[in-house]
N, C-alpha and C positions, 0 to 999 in steps of 0.2 A: 816372720816376725815373732819375737818372744811375747809371752803374755805377762808383761811387767806391770806392776802396780805403779803407774806414773801419776804423780800428783802435780797439778799446775796451780800456782798461787801467785798473787801480786807480791812484789818485793816490798820490804819494809826497810826502815832506816838501819836496822841491825844487819842488813844484807849489803851494806855499802861496799865493804872490802871485797866481798864475793862478786858483786857486779863489776867492780874494777878489774878483778882477776879475769872474769869472763871476757870483758872488752879487750884486755891484753891478749888473751888466747885467740880471740877472733881476729884481732889485728895481725897476729903472727900467722894464722891460717891464711889470711888474705894476702900475705906478703907485704904488709904496709906497717910493720912495727916501727919503722923510722919516723912515721908520722904520728905515732902514738903520743898524745899530749893530755890524756885524761888523768885527773887526780881525784882523790876522794873528796876534797873540798869542792871542786867544780861540780862533781856529781851530786853532792848533797845540795848545792845551790839550785840545781836544775831539776832534780828528781823529788826532793823532799822539802818543798817550800809551799807557800800559800797557793801558788798557781803553777803546778808542775808542768814543765815543757814536754816531758815524755813519761811513759809508764814502762815498767819492766815486769815481765812474767818470768817466773823461775819454774823449771821442771825438776822435780825431785823423784828419785827412785830409792827406796829403802831409807828415806830421810836425808839423802845426800843430793845436793843440787848437781845436775849433770848437763844443764843447758839453760839458755835464756832467750827471750825475745824482747827487744826494745822497740817501742812504737809510739806514734803520736798522731793526733788528729791532723788531717789535711782537708782540702776542699777542692771540689771539681766544679768549675764554672759551667762546663758542658752539662753536667748532671744537676747543677745547682743543689748540691748535696754534700754533706760531710763524708769524708772517706778516712781510711786509716793508712798511714805510711809506716811500713815495717822497716825500721832502720837496721836492725841486726837480728839475725836468727842464728844461733850457734848451739851445737851439741858436741860434747866432748867425744873424741874419736872412738873410745871403746863402746860408746852407747849409740853410735850411728847405726841406722838400719834396724833399730829395735822399737820404733814407734814414738820416740821422744819428740822428734821434730814434727811429726804428724799431730801429736797431742798439743804441742804449742800452737801450731797453725789452727787446729780445730777450736781451741780456746779463743784465739784471736778472732776467728770467724764468728763465734758466739757473741763476743763483744761487739763486733761490727753489726751483726744482725740486731742485737738488742738496742743499739743506738742509731738504727736506720742509716747505716753507712752504705753508700753506693758502690764502693769497691775497696779492696785492699791492694796496695801497690808496694813494690820494692825493686831493688836492683839485684842482679846476680852477675858475677864475673863471667865473661864469655869463656874463660878457660876452666870453669868449674863444672865439668860435664856431669859428675854425680849430683851436684846441687841442682843443675838444670833438669836432669831426669827426675829428681825428687819432686821439684816444684810442678813439673808437668803431670806427674802422677797424682798430685793433689788437685789438679784441675786448672792450674795456672796457664795462661797463654804467655809465651815469651814474645815480646814485641820487638822485632828485629829492626823496625824502621824508626825507632825512637832512640836518641842518644842522650846521655846525661851531660849536662853543661854545668861547669863549676868555675866559680871565681872564689878565691880564698886569700887570706892574709894580705900581703902587699898589693895584690890585684884589686882587692876591695878598696883599699886606701887610695890607690891610683885612680880607679874609676870614680870614687867619691870626690876626687879633686884634692886630696890631701898630699 
């Protein structure tokens, strides 16, 4: 790992287009660009409002953003404790393996510790072997017996009786 000077900071309104670009890059990396529906307007309404739904950390090297983490509070009824849900973690390809992802996760862990969170959780694509290896190296357990369930769009409307 290189000894880069990696700076982690909370995103600001001026970073809106940068965050949108990172989400698009991650969507492409995940192979889900066809489902990409994020807009600057939607992001502004959910990130930079009176009660933000999510927070974004930006990783910078030499003053240039090279990665991001998007996360929000969640809750565990088993722990009866707040947790953090890591929705996205993305580092641009040339910077992977250089400590940027580790720095983002470390900062997120510091937030979790300071707010007495019981755990940090996220998903990883089963085909993303480098990502799985990275997360395990950071101390994550990959839970094979849990599956993500999702209802979206028309499925929500149908289930809601619309």
